[in-house]
Residue, then its C-alpha position, 0 to 999 in steps of 0.5 A: m779879185q775881179f770877176d775875170q779872175l775867177p778861176a784863180l778861186l780854184q787854187p785858194e791858197t794862192l789868193p791873197y784873202l779868203s774872206g773880206v769886202e773889197r771895193l774894185s776900181d770899177g766900182i764893183l763891191h767884191v764880197a768873199v766868204l769862206t765857210r768850212m763844212p765838216g762832213v759835207s761833200p760837194q755832191m751833197f752841196g749840189w743835191w741841196f740846190g738841185d734835188y732837195m730844196q723845194t719849199t718854203q719850209h726847206y728854205r726857212r730850215w737853211h736860215p730860220r731867222d733870215h729866210i722868209w719865203m721861196s718859189w721856183e720858176d723854170k725848175r727841172p727835176g735833178t738840176h738848178i741850172g736854168a732855174k730862177h730862185l725866187v726868195h724873200e730874205y732879210i740881210g742885215g735887217r732889210l727884207n729883200k725880194l729876190r729873183i736868182t737866175f742860176v747859170p751853167p758853171a762853164e759860163y763863169f769858170r770858162g771850163t776850168l772847173r774840171q781842174v779839180a776832181g769833185a769840185v762843185a760850183i753853183c753860179g747865178r745872177p742875183g736880181f730884183l724879184n719885182r723889176p727886170v734887173d739883175f744886179a750881181r754875180m754869185v759863186h758858191l765853189c765847194l772844194p773837197q777835203e778829207w774832212g768835208c769841204e771848203l765853201h768859197s762864196r763870192f759876190w760881185l755887186g754892181y754888175v747890172r743887167s736888164r732881163g727885159a727889152g729896155r737897156g737904160a738901167e743897164a747903161i746907168g747902173n754900170i756907171p762906177w759911181v752908181r755902182r758905188r752909191f748902190a752896193r755899199i760897203s755896209s751892205g757887202r759886210a751884212l751880206a757876208l755875215h748872212c752867207h756865212e751864217e746860212m751855210t754854217t747852218l746848212a753844214s749843221f744838218l745837210p750830212d744827216l739830211y743826205a743820209s737819210r735820203e739814201r736810206e729811202p727806198g728807191a733812192 
């Protein structure tokens, strides 16, 4: 799936696959991960990102083995949009230091998200923490089901974007052969496994965590 075909994810039954790693013709590596989350509503999923997750302790609970540290930049109460999530995490045994900029879903879905009542999308641009370069686009689309929700996570590795004044990295990084060298199939598989593990772990405790929040005075 090309990134500009993203709105098709709102009807996942029409897609040829829901999990896997695919090399696209422009060198982009597309990673698809389906995680079924019983008892989790899209509202709970959005609350985790927008309201609850504030500390390294929270972050490590999400994936106790791979998640090491986190902080926020430009975080406003009640929303993740516009914030930068600063993280240290292992993916495939390799420590990654990342800066994930969260963007409005409309930027990626172009107004189509409202076609599915109750759907929640978390959209972002992952990049390097210590270098002013983003290198991917990311979507977690949470679709409601009677039993909980289906989470469709998608990553497009190789979309290079400079966060600074210089555009040299952007020009070089978006060359197809450079994308192929940077975003390897093995890295995509490791990312898919990590994503499925962390979202399965989140589903194991999020319903109870959200319920305890609702029982708090003044919640």
